[in-house]
N, CA, C and O atoms as CSV, one atom per row, in Angstrom:
chain,resi,resn,atom,element,x,y,z
A,1,MET,N,N,-13.400,28.113,-104.449
A,1,MET,CA,C,-12.093,27.683,-104.754
A,1,MET,C,C,-11.246,26.369,-104.768
A,1,MET,O,O,-10.800,25.844,-103.747
A,2,LYS,N,N,-11.118,26.019,-105.712
A,2,LYS,CA,C,-9.800,24.701,-104.894
A,2,LYS,C,C,-8.430,24.713,-105.575
A,2,LYS,O,O,-8.215,24.223,-106.684
A,3,LEU,N,N,-7.933,25.047,-105.149
A,3,LEU,CA,C,-6.371,24.767,-105.308
A,3,LEU,C,C,-5.205,23.695,-105.466
A,3,LEU,O,O,-4.656,23.238,-104.463
A,4,ARG,N,N,-4.794,23.256,-106.913
A,4,ARG,CA,C,-3.545,21.997,-106.842
A,4,ARG,C,C,-2.911,22.757,-107.251
A,4,ARG,O,O,-3.183,23.695,-108.002
A,5,LEU,N,N,-1.592,22.312,-106.618
A,5,LEU,CA,C,-0.353,22.492,-107.737
A,5,LEU,C,C,0.960,21.374,-107.270
A,5,LEU,O,O,1.220,20.764,-106.233
A,6,GLN,N,N,1.665,21.488,-108.760
A,6,GLN,CA,C,1.975,20.128,-109.294
A,6,GLN,C,C,2.837,20.309,-110.160
A,6,GLN,O,O,2.764,20.588,-111.356
A,7,GLY,N,N,4.375,19.979,-108.887
A,7,GLY,CA,C,4.947,20.315,-109.750
A,7,GLY,C,C,5.521,21.977,-109.972
A,7,GLY,O,O,5.518,22.729,-108.997
A,8,ASP,N,N,5.939,22.398,-111.146
A,8,ASP,CA,C,5.767,23.907,-111.554
A,8,ASP,C,C,3.849,24.313,-111.973
A,8,ASP,O,O,3.450,25.415,-112.350
A,9,SER,N,N,3.278,23.496,-111.831
A,9,SER,CA,C,2.240,23.935,-112.804
A,9,SER,C,C,0.972,24.391,-110.906
A,9,SER,O,O,0.890,23.763,-109.851
A,10,VAL,N,N,0.236,25.782,-111.399
A,10,VAL,CA,C,-1.300,25.828,-110.499
A,10,VAL,C,C,-2.162,25.378,-111.269
A,10,VAL,O,O,-2.130,25.574,-112.484
A,11,ARG,N,N,-3.593,24.310,-110.312
A,11,ARG,CA,C,-4.884,24.490,-111.150
A,11,ARG,C,C,-5.790,25.596,-110.742
A,11,ARG,O,O,-5.436,26.082,-109.667
A,12,LEU,N,N,-6.484,25.959,-111.081
A,12,LEU,CA,C,-7.871,26.353,-109.934
A,12,LEU,C,C,-9.185,26.352,-110.610
A,12,LEU,O,O,-9.501,26.852,-111.690
A,13,ARG,N,N,-10.067,25.515,-109.532
A,13,ARG,CA,C,-10.899,25.129,-110.384
A,13,ARG,C,C,-11.845,26.697,-109.416
A,13,ARG,O,O,-11.679,27.303,-108.358
A,14,LEU,N,N,-12.542,26.737,-110.258
A,14,LEU,CA,C,-13.443,27.684,-109.501
A,14,LEU,C,C,-15.305,27.458,-109.769
A,14,LEU,O,O,-15.771,26.868,-110.744
A,15,SER,N,N,-16.004,27.988,-108.820
A,15,SER,CA,C,-16.853,27.680,-108.854
A,15,SER,C,C,-18.037,28.476,-109.381
A,15,SER,O,O,-17.688,29.512,-109.946
A,16,ARG,N,N,-19.260,28.274,-109.344
A,16,ARG,CA,C,-20.332,29.365,-109.884
A,16,ARG,C,C,-19.904,30.566,-109.528
A,16,ARG,O,O,-19.185,31.294,-110.212
A,17,VAL,N,N,-20.645,30.958,-107.685
A,17,VAL,CA,C,-19.719,32.133,-107.603
A,17,VAL,C,C,-19.036,32.882,-108.497
A,17,VAL,O,O,-19.289,33.718,-109.365
A,18,GLU,N,N,-17.800,32.164,-107.884
A,18,GLU,CA,C,-16.107,32.299,-107.988
A,18,GLU,C,C,-16.602,33.141,-110.008
A,18,GLU,O,O,-16.558,34.341,-110.277
A,19,VAL,N,N,-16.946,32.159,-110.857
A,19,VAL,CA,C,-17.167,32.316,-111.678
A,19,VAL,C,C,-17.679,33.841,-112.391
A,19,VAL,O,O,-17.151,34.534,-113.260
A,20,ALA,N,N,-19.039,34.020,-111.543
A,20,ALA,CA,C,-20.152,34.901,-112.249
A,20,ALA,C,C,-19.502,36.460,-111.496
A,20,ALA,O,O,-19.880,37.574,-111.859
A,21,THR,N,N,-18.534,36.228,-110.470
A,21,THR,CA,C,-17.958,38.035,-109.851
A,21,THR,C,C,-16.569,37.910,-110.836
A,21,THR,O,O,-16.203,39.076,-110.978
A,22,LEU,N,N,-15.928,37.300,-111.345
A,22,LEU,CA,C,-14.868,37.461,-113.058
A,22,LEU,C,C,-15.870,38.025,-113.508
A,22,LEU,O,O,-15.949,39.237,-113.307
A,23,ALA,N,N,-16.951,37.349,-114.252
A,23,ALA,CA,C,-17.182,38.015,-115.426
A,23,ALA,C,C,-18.210,39.305,-115.125
A,23,ALA,O,O,-19.001,39.714,-115.975
A,24,THR,N,N,-18.056,39.984,-113.551
A,24,THR,CA,C,-18.252,41.660,-113.637
A,24,THR,C,C,-17.338,41.922,-113.454
A,24,THR,O,O,-17.212,43.008,-112.888
A,25,GLY,N,N,-15.643,40.877,-113.901
A,25,GLY,CA,C,-14.557,41.829,-113.595
A,25,GLY,C,C,-13.575,42.938,-112.259
A,25,GLY,O,O,-12.877,43.941,-112.117
A,26,ALA,N,N,-14.451,41.377,-111.316
A,26,ALA,CA,C,-13.972,41.816,-110.089
A,26,ALA,C,C,-12.756,40.523,-109.824
A,26,ALA,O,O,-12.468,39.559,-110.533
A,27,ASP,N,N,-12.300,40.906,-108.709
A,27,ASP,CA,C,-11.210,40.136,-107.975
A,27,ASP,C,C,-12.139,39.054,-107.108
A,27,ASP,O,O,-13.243,39.209,-106.586
A,28,VAL,N,N,-11.101,37.692,-107.170
A,28,VAL,CA,C,-11.532,36.147,-106.567
A,28,VAL,C,C,-10.808,35.505,-105.525
A,28,VAL,O,O,-10.126,34.493,-105.680
A,29,GLU,N,N,-11.044,36.375,-104.018
A,29,GLU,CA,C,-9.836,35.063,-103.339
A,29,GLU,C,C,-10.468,34.322,-102.388
A,29,GLU,O,O,-11.571,34.322,-101.842
A,30,ALA,N,N,-8.789,33.269,-102.309
A,30,ALA,CA,C,-10.545,32.029,-101.234
A,30,ALA,C,C,-8.599,32.722,-100.600
A,30,ALA,O,O,-7.664,33.384,-101.050
A,31,VAL,N,N,-9.195,31.583,-98.666
A,31,VAL,CA,C,-7.995,31.824,-97.856
A,31,VAL,C,C,-8.081,30.079,-97.036
A,31,VAL,O,O,-8.929,29.243,-96.722
A,32,THR,N,N,-6.877,30.246,-96.998
A,32,THR,CA,C,-6.676,28.514,-95.891
A,32,THR,C,C,-6.644,28.419,-94.914
A,32,THR,O,O,-6.328,27.231,-94.836
A,33,ARG,N,N,-6.748,28.844,-93.681
A,33,ARG,CA,C,-5.753,29.013,-92.203
A,33,ARG,C,C,-5.478,27.502,-91.740
A,33,ARG,O,O,-6.220,26.541,-91.535
A,34,PHE,N,N,-4.006,27.720,-91.660
A,34,PHE,CA,C,-3.747,26.672,-90.805
A,34,PHE,C,C,-3.726,26.652,-89.819
A,34,PHE,O,O,-3.462,27.756,-89.342
A,35,PHE,N,N,-3.954,25.542,-88.799
A,35,PHE,CA,C,-3.408,25.328,-86.904
A,35,PHE,C,C,-2.824,25.859,-86.424
A,35,PHE,O,O,-3.017,26.148,-85.243
A,36,SER,N,N,-1.335,26.439,-87.437
A,36,SER,CA,C,-0.755,27.132,-86.564
A,36,SER,C,C,-0.798,28.224,-86.521
A,36,SER,O,O,0.047,28.873,-85.904
A,37,GLY,N,N,-2.396,29.092,-87.550
A,37,GLY,CA,C,-2.081,30.506,-87.558
A,37,GLY,C,C,-1.351,31.371,-88.511
A,37,GLY,O,O,-1.350,32.601,-88.554
A,38,GLY,N,N,-0.500,30.215,-89.545
A,38,GLY,CA,C,-0.683,31.106,-90.655
A,38,GLY,C,C,-1.559,30.924,-91.597
A,38,GLY,O,O,-2.604,30.471,-91.131
A,39,GLU,N,N,-1.587,31.103,-92.881
A,39,GLU,CA,C,-3.215,31.388,-93.963
A,39,GLU,C,C,-1.878,30.991,-95.458
A,39,GLU,O,O,-0.708,30.639,-95.614
A,40,LEU,N,N,-2.819,31.278,-96.055
A,40,LEU,CA,C,-1.953,30.906,-97.642
A,40,LEU,C,C,-3.747,31.642,-98.249
A,40,LEU,O,O,-4.843,31.085,-98.177
A,41,ARG,N,N,-3.467,32.774,-98.704
A,41,ARG,CA,C,-4.565,33.397,-99.783
A,41,ARG,C,C,-4.152,32.977,-101.287
A,41,ARG,O,O,-3.079,32.413,-101.497
A,42,VAL,N,N,-4.920,33.234,-102.159
A,42,VAL,CA,C,-5.378,32.776,-103.683
A,42,VAL,C,C,-6.157,33.886,-104.341
A,42,VAL,O,O,-7.373,33.814,-104.513
A,43,GLN,N,N,-5.348,35.012,-104.738
A,43,GLN,CA,C,-6.191,36.117,-105.140
A,43,GLN,C,C,-5.613,35.823,-107.060
A,43,GLN,O,O,-4.583,35.509,-107.655
A,44,LEU,N,N,-7.318,36.242,-107.445
A,44,LEU,CA,C,-6.969,35.617,-109.481
A,44,LEU,C,C,-7.879,36.674,-109.845
A,44,LEU,O,O,-9.058,36.854,-109.540
A,45,THR,N,N,-7.074,37.340,-110.571
A,45,THR,CA,C,-8.164,38.866,-111.157
A,45,THR,C,C,-7.660,39.204,-112.690
A,45,THR,O,O,-6.786,38.892,-113.500
A,46,PRO,N,N,-8.593,39.894,-112.562
A,46,PRO,CA,C,-8.396,40.132,-114.529
A,46,PRO,C,C,-7.216,41.073,-114.747
A,46,PRO,O,O,-6.720,41.915,-113.999
A,47,GLY,N,N,-6.863,40.633,-116.176
A,47,GLY,CA,C,-5.190,41.649,-116.197
A,47,GLY,C,C,-4.886,41.752,-117.661
A,47,GLY,O,O,-5.484,41.084,-118.505
A,48,ASP,N,N,-4.086,42.476,-117.889
A,48,ASP,CA,C,-3.632,42.812,-119.002
A,48,ASP,C,C,-3.541,41.921,-120.120
A,48,ASP,O,O,-3.857,41.693,-121.288
A,49,GLN,N,N,-2.426,41.242,-118.248
A,49,GLN,CA,C,-1.306,40.131,-119.314
A,49,GLN,C,C,-0.810,39.113,-118.167
A,49,GLN,O,O,-0.452,39.781,-117.198
A,50,TRP,N,N,-0.659,37.691,-117.928
A,50,TRP,CA,C,-0.232,36.382,-116.795
A,50,TRP,C,C,0.215,37.021,-116.822
A,50,TRP,O,O,0.812,37.618,-117.718
A,51,HIS,N,N,0.047,37.183,-115.472
A,51,HIS,CA,C,1.830,37.571,-114.234
A,51,HIS,C,C,1.299,36.595,-112.954
A,51,HIS,O,O,0.157,36.159,-112.811
A,52,THR,N,N,2.308,36.411,-112.186
A,52,THR,CA,C,1.993,35.339,-110.675
A,52,THR,C,C,2.887,35.755,-109.994
A,52,THR,O,O,3.958,35.821,-110.597
A,53,SER,N,N,2.910,36.226,-108.464
A,53,SER,CA,C,3.002,36.413,-107.788
A,53,SER,C,C,3.648,35.790,-106.498
A,53,SER,O,O,3.381,36.678,-105.689
A,54,LEU,N,N,4.177,35.041,-105.946
A,54,LEU,CA,C,4.355,35.336,-104.497
A,54,LEU,C,C,4.499,35.721,-102.682
A,54,LEU,O,O,5.440,35.394,-101.959
A,55,GLU,N,N,3.290,36.477,-102.290
A,55,GLU,CA,C,4.763,37.967,-101.478
A,55,GLU,C,C,3.834,37.784,-100.084
A,55,GLU,O,O,2.753,38.359,-100.213
A,56,SER,N,N,3.970,37.243,-99.028
A,56,SER,CA,C,3.679,37.434,-98.087
A,56,SER,C,C,2.157,36.114,-97.526
A,56,SER,O,O,1.211,36.326,-96.768
A,57,GLY,N,N,2.501,34.943,-98.237
A,57,GLY,CA,C,0.813,34.310,-98.483
A,57,GLY,C,C,0.301,34.605,-98.528
A,57,GLY,O,O,-0.630,34.675,-97.725
A,58,THR,N,N,0.516,35.359,-100.178
A,58,THR,CA,C,-0.444,35.337,-101.355
A,58,THR,C,C,0.384,35.423,-102.173
A,58,THR,O,O,1.443,36.031,-102.329
A,59,LEU,N,N,-0.455,34.465,-102.902
A,59,LEU,CA,C,-0.692,34.071,-104.227
A,59,LEU,C,C,-0.878,34.609,-104.950
A,59,LEU,O,O,-2.004,34.191,-105.220
A,60,ARG,N,N,-0.564,35.782,-106.053
A,60,ARG,CA,C,-1.585,35.875,-107.089
A,60,ARG,C,C,-1.368,36.365,-108.156
A,60,ARG,O,O,-0.389,37.082,-108.362
A,61,ILE,N,N,-2.626,35.941,-109.424
A,61,ILE,CA,C,-2.291,35.187,-110.790
A,61,ILE,C,C,-3.657,36.521,-111.297
A,61,ILE,O,O,-4.826,36.355,-110.949
A,62,ALA,N,N,-3.343,37.396,-111.885
A,62,ALA,CA,C,-3.358,38.079,-113.553
A,62,ALA,C,C,-4.087,36.738,-114.530
A,62,ALA,O,O,-3.569,35.630,-114.673
A,63,ALA,N,N,-4.639,36.927,-114.780
A,63,ALA,CA,C,-4.963,36.489,-116.311
A,63,ALA,C,C,-5.672,37.295,-116.942
A,63,ALA,O,O,-6.743,37.605,-116.421
A,64,PRO,N,N,-5.288,37.920,-118.322
A,64,PRO,CA,C,-5.999,38.333,-120.259
A,64,PRO,C,C,-7.285,37.675,-119.861
A,64,PRO,O,O,-7.312,36.790,-119.005
A,65,GLY,N,N,-8.517,38.179,-120.582
A,65,GLY,CA,C,-9.127,37.509,-121.009
A,65,GLY,C,C,-10.098,36.833,-120.149
A,65,GLY,O,O,-11.053,36.260,-120.674
A,66,LEU,N,N,-9.880,36.846,-118.293
A,66,LEU,CA,C,-10.172,36.586,-117.893
A,66,LEU,C,C,-12.418,36.840,-117.701
A,66,LEU,O,O,-13.417,36.176,-117.425
A,67,THR,N,N,-11.997,38.295,-118.107
A,67,THR,CA,C,-13.341,38.425,-117.554
A,67,THR,C,C,-14.319,37.519,-119.123
A,67,THR,O,O,-15.186,36.708,-118.796
A,68,ALA,N,N,-14.144,37.688,-120.226
A,68,ALA,CA,C,-14.654,37.271,-121.120
A,68,ALA,C,C,-14.598,35.651,-121.155
A,68,ALA,O,O,-15.362,35.246,-122.031
A,69,TRP,N,N,-13.886,34.518,-120.429
A,69,TRP,CA,C,-13.858,33.249,-120.294
A,69,TRP,C,C,-15.149,32.816,-119.467
A,69,TRP,O,O,-15.785,31.774,-119.309
A,70,ALA,N,N,-15.237,34.471,-118.901
A,70,ALA,CA,C,-15.876,33.335,-117.706
A,70,ALA,C,C,-17.422,33.994,-118.111
A,70,ALA,O,O,-18.243,33.870,-117.202
A,71,ALA,N,N,-17.784,34.489,-119.017
A,71,ALA,CA,C,-18.958,34.811,-119.782
A,71,ALA,C,C,-19.554,34.024,-120.859
A,71,ALA,O,O,-20.574,34.221,-121.519
A,72,THR,N,N,-17.934,32.279,-120.910
A,72,THR,CA,C,-18.496,31.395,-121.972
A,72,THR,C,C,-18.874,30.093,-121.500
A,72,THR,O,O,-18.623,29.774,-120.338
A,73,ASP,N,N,-19.324,29.488,-122.114
A,73,ASP,CA,C,-19.138,27.850,-121.957
A,73,ASP,C,C,-17.831,27.475,-121.508
A,73,ASP,O,O,-17.674,26.901,-120.430
A,74,ALA,N,N,-16.701,27.823,-122.422
A,74,ALA,CA,C,-15.622,26.677,-121.775
A,74,ALA,C,C,-15.113,26.748,-121.084
A,74,ALA,O,O,-14.874,27.774,-120.447
A,75,GLU,N,N,-14.621,25.412,-120.859
A,75,GLU,CA,C,-14.003,24.690,-119.146
A,75,GLU,C,C,-12.576,25.567,-119.209
A,75,GLU,O,O,-12.002,25.524,-118.121
A,76,GLY,N,N,-12.014,26.188,-120.011
A,76,GLY,CA,C,-10.541,26.648,-119.119
A,76,GLY,C,C,-10.007,27.690,-119.522
A,76,GLY,O,O,-10.353,28.269,-120.552
A,77,LEU,N,N,-9.245,27.999,-118.887
A,77,LEU,CA,C,-8.291,29.151,-119.496
A,77,LEU,C,C,-6.778,28.989,-119.178
A,77,LEU,O,O,-6.336,29.218,-118.052
A,78,TYR,N,N,-6.171,28.672,-119.994
A,78,TYR,CA,C,-5.036,27.991,-119.954
A,78,TYR,C,C,-3.728,28.721,-120.348
A,78,TYR,O,O,-3.745,29.337,-121.414
A,79,HIS,N,N,-2.103,28.719,-119.280
A,79,HIS,CA,C,-1.119,29.768,-120.080
A,79,HIS,C,C,0.027,28.165,-119.639
A,79,HIS,O,O,-0.058,27.331,-118.737
A,80,LEU,N,N,1.245,28.391,-121.067
A,80,LEU,CA,C,2.129,27.758,-120.972
A,80,LEU,C,C,2.192,26.336,-120.445
A,80,LEU,O,O,3.290,25.778,-120.449
A,81,ASN,N,N,0.758,25.477,-119.839
A,81,ASN,CA,C,0.844,23.890,-119.299
A,81,ASN,C,C,1.547,24.693,-117.424
A,81,ASN,O,O,2.234,24.208,-116.525
A,82,ALA,N,N,1.100,25.613,-117.562
A,82,ALA,CA,C,1.637,25.986,-115.784
A,82,ALA,C,C,1.256,26.843,-114.747
A,82,ALA,O,O,1.926,27.179,-113.771
A,83,ILE,N,N,-0.567,27.359,-115.233
A,83,ILE,CA,C,-1.901,27.605,-115.291
A,83,ILE,C,C,-2.746,26.637,-115.620
A,83,ILE,O,O,-2.587,25.848,-116.551
A,84,ALA,N,N,-3.797,26.679,-114.751
A,84,ALA,CA,C,-4.620,26.216,-115.473
A,84,ALA,C,C,-6.458,26.896,-114.646
A,84,ALA,O,O,-7.050,26.367,-113.705
A,85,ILE,N,N,-6.733,27.685,-115.142
A,85,ILE,CA,C,-7.880,28.134,-114.381
A,85,ILE,C,C,-9.507,27.609,-114.880
A,85,ILE,O,O,-10.066,28.312,-115.722
A,86,GLU,N,N,-10.267,26.324,-114.325
A,86,GLU,CA,C,-10.894,26.055,-114.623
A,86,GLU,C,C,-11.912,25.962,-113.582
A,86,GLU,O,O,-11.734,25.872,-112.367
A,87,LYS,N,N,-13.460,26.011,-114.508
A,87,LYS,CA,C,-14.865,25.578,-114.001
A,87,LYS,C,C,-14.899,24.195,-113.346
A,87,LYS,O,O,-14.623,23.168,-113.966
A,88,ASP,N,N,-15.344,24.236,-111.716
A,88,ASP,CA,C,-15.349,23.481,-110.980
A,88,ASP,C,C,-16.610,22.370,-111.957
A,88,ASP,O,O,-17.416,23.135,-112.488
A,89,PHE,N,N,-16.889,21.142,-112.235
A,89,PHE,CA,C,-17.367,20.353,-112.546
A,89,PHE,C,C,-18.540,19.422,-111.806
A,89,PHE,O,O,-18.390,18.394,-112.466
A,90,ALA,N,N,-19.229,19.227,-111.199
A,90,ALA,CA,C,-19.795,18.305,-110.490
A,90,ALA,C,C,-18.862,17.272,-110.104
A,90,ALA,O,O,-17.682,17.575,-110.281
A,91,CYS,N,N,-19.037,16.400,-109.735
A,91,CYS,CA,C,-17.726,14.872,-109.639
A,91,CYS,C,C,-19.186,13.779,-109.444
A,91,CYS,O,O,-20.212,13.776,-108.764
A,92,LEU,N,N,-18.810,13.273,-110.054
A,92,LEU,CA,C,-20.078,12.284,-110.817
A,92,LEU,C,C,-20.291,10.992,-109.903
A,92,LEU,O,O,-21.035,10.078,-110.261
A,93,HIS,N,N,-19.579,10.979,-108.686
A,93,HIS,CA,C,-19.493,9.882,-107.669
A,93,HIS,C,C,-19.719,9.883,-106.246
A,93,HIS,O,O,-20.177,9.160,-105.362
A,94,ARG,N,N,-19.214,10.972,-106.411
A,94,ARG,CA,C,-20.337,12.170,-104.906
A,94,ARG,C,C,-21.780,12.575,-104.084
A,94,ARG,O,O,-22.744,12.822,-104.809
A,95,ASP,N,N,-21.870,12.612,-103.409
A,95,ASP,CA,C,-23.183,12.764,-103.061
A,95,ASP,C,C,-23.791,14.468,-103.763
A,95,ASP,O,O,-23.335,15.164,-104.671
A,96,PRO,N,N,-24.315,14.550,-103.358
A,96,PRO,CA,C,-24.793,15.680,-103.986
A,96,PRO,C,C,-24.936,17.514,-103.158
A,96,PRO,O,O,-25.224,18.666,-103.485
A,97,THR,N,N,-24.479,16.665,-101.868
A,97,THR,CA,C,-24.079,17.690,-101.223
A,97,THR,C,C,-22.632,18.523,-101.426
A,97,THR,O,O,-22.059,19.611,-101.479
A,98,ALA,N,N,-22.580,17.666,-101.464
A,98,ALA,CA,C,-20.607,17.572,-102.004
A,98,ALA,C,C,-20.557,18.265,-102.953
A,98,ALA,O,O,-19.498,18.843,-102.709
A,99,ASN,N,N,-21.009,18.804,-104.192
A,99,ASN,CA,C,-21.364,19.248,-105.513
A,99,ASN,C,C,-21.864,20.412,-105.594
A,99,ASN,O,O,-21.983,21.079,-106.621
A,100,GLU,N,N,-22.437,20.943,-103.611
A,100,GLU,CA,C,-23.031,22.437,-103.746
A,100,GLU,C,C,-21.673,23.370,-104.571
A,100,GLU,O,O,-20.472,23.186,-104.378
A,101,GLY,N,N,-22.297,24.377,-105.505
A,101,GLY,CA,C,-21.619,25.440,-105.991
A,101,GLY,C,C,-20.869,24.881,-107.941
A,101,GLY,O,O,-20.187,25.422,-108.812
A,102,THR,N,N,-21.389,23.872,-107.788
A,102,THR,CA,C,-20.256,22.883,-108.895
A,102,THR,C,C,-21.193,23.784,-110.561
A,102,THR,O,O,-22.093,24.477,-111.033
A,103,PHE,N,N,-20.323,23.200,-110.675
A,103,PHE,CA,C,-20.968,23.382,-112.732
A,103,PHE,C,C,-21.682,21.555,-113.378
A,103,PHE,O,O,-21.161,20.461,-113.159
A,104,PRO,N,N,-22.893,21.822,-114.123
A,104,PRO,CA,C,-23.226,20.045,-113.676
A,104,PRO,C,C,-22.463,19.347,-114.788
A,104,PRO,O,O,-22.540,19.659,-115.976
A,105,ASN,N,N,-21.780,18.447,-114.324
A,105,ASN,CA,C,-21.048,17.760,-115.493
A,105,ASN,C,C,-21.074,17.386,-117.005
A,105,ASN,O,O,-21.330,16.193,-117.172
A,106,PRO,N,N,-20.882,18.069,-118.103
A,106,PRO,CA,C,-21.247,17.508,-119.364
A,106,PRO,C,C,-21.252,15.941,-119.415
A,106,PRO,O,O,-21.755,15.584,-120.480
A,107,ALA,N,N,-20.917,15.020,-118.736
A,107,ALA,CA,C,-20.278,13.928,-119.025
A,107,ALA,C,C,-21.686,13.271,-117.929
A,107,ALA,O,O,-21.551,12.082,-117.639
A,108,ALA,N,N,-22.708,13.841,-117.466
A,108,ALA,CA,C,-24.111,12.963,-116.834
A,108,ALA,C,C,-25.191,13.421,-117.820
A,108,ALA,O,O,-26.396,13.172,-117.845
A,109,ILE,N,N,-24.497,14.086,-118.542
A,109,ILE,CA,C,-25.919,15.008,-120.239
A,109,ILE,C,C,-25.699,12.710,-120.370
A,109,ILE,O,O,-24.784,11.919,-120.599
A,110,VAL,N,N,-27.654,12.621,-119.943
A,110,VAL,CA,C,-28.121,11.527,-120.782
A,110,VAL,C,C,-28.521,11.510,-122.487
A,110,VAL,O,O,-29.645,11.738,-122.935
A,111,LYS,N,N,-27.855,11.331,-122.925
A,111,LYS,CA,C,-28.375,11.021,-124.452
A,111,LYS,C,C,-29.304,10.433,-124.594
A,111,LYS,O,O,-29.397,9.389,-123.950
A,112,GLU,N,N,-30.520,10.868,-125.585
A,112,GLU,CA,C,-32.158,10.092,-125.269
A,112,GLU,C,C,-31.738,9.580,-127.438
A,112,GLU,O,O,-32.552,8.921,-128.085
């Protein structure tokens, strides 16, 4: 899971494995450990309504429709320009090994 914070918005980019996990109705969690010994956890969970909280170093995001979205080809799920949950597409300018676990980039499709 990739996390981007910008102003009052949160953007999560999810790998294929993470999206597949959400499709089963299970939670997805990522942990970033800092050199100082602290850590930041991000937990994404299917829910009945949008909800976010930050407690004890854990950012929790609940989203309705998450399980259904994960089973579709839709790129993302969005809420009030504040939360973006997206499938992580391969970068076109990176080494293929750096794109491991990502979704194929639609822009890379060659049209005949």
